[in-house]
N, C-alpha and C positions, 0 to 999 in steps of 0.2 A: 266887329264886337262878337268873333268867333265861335260865330254861332250860335252861342247863346244867347236865352232870353232875358233882355234887361229890362224891366219899365219901372216906373218913375216910383216917387215916397210919395204920393198924395195915390196911387194906383194900390204897388203894396199898401199902402194903412186899408182898399177899399176888401183886401183879397183878407189879410191877415185882422186883420178890428183892431192891432195897434193905432194908439197917434205919429203923428208925421213925427211928431219931435219925439219921443222913445227910438221912432226907429231912426231916427239921428245920429240917436243916441249907440244904437247897436252897430253905426255903421264911423261912428270915434271908436267903438271899444270893438271892433275886427272883430266881431259875434258876426255880424255880415260882411256877401263884398260887396259893393260898392263901387262906384267912380260917378265923377263930375265930368257930364260931360258941360263947356260953354259956365252953368250957374247950373245948369242942372244938376240930380242927383240920377243916377239910373241905380238900383237893387240886382241884385243878382238872380229873379224866379229862384233856383230851388235852392240859393242857399237861406231863405228867408224860410223854405217848406220845406227845411234842411231844422235851421234856427224852431222853428215855429211842433218839428215832432216832437224835440230833447225837448223844449221846452213845458210840454201839454206832461212828459214823463215827468219830470220835476219836479219833486216832493213841496215843493215855492211855488206855487202860485199864483206871484206876485206875476211872474214869467208871464205868466196866462194871457191873452184877449184878453180885454173888455169886450162883455157880451150888453 
């Protein structure tokens, strides 16, 4: 997988605080990079971290993780 770090949606949820369903929504919207391997979605870790940084800077706090 090109040496990039890919994590499952559950690992991404644990890392980000986002719900798994919200992560799937981000995948469908193309907001984060992901690929499906068999029945499992894998998210590119750096793509998620970039999205989280962008969300933190946004004035719309609904995009931030639930704490």
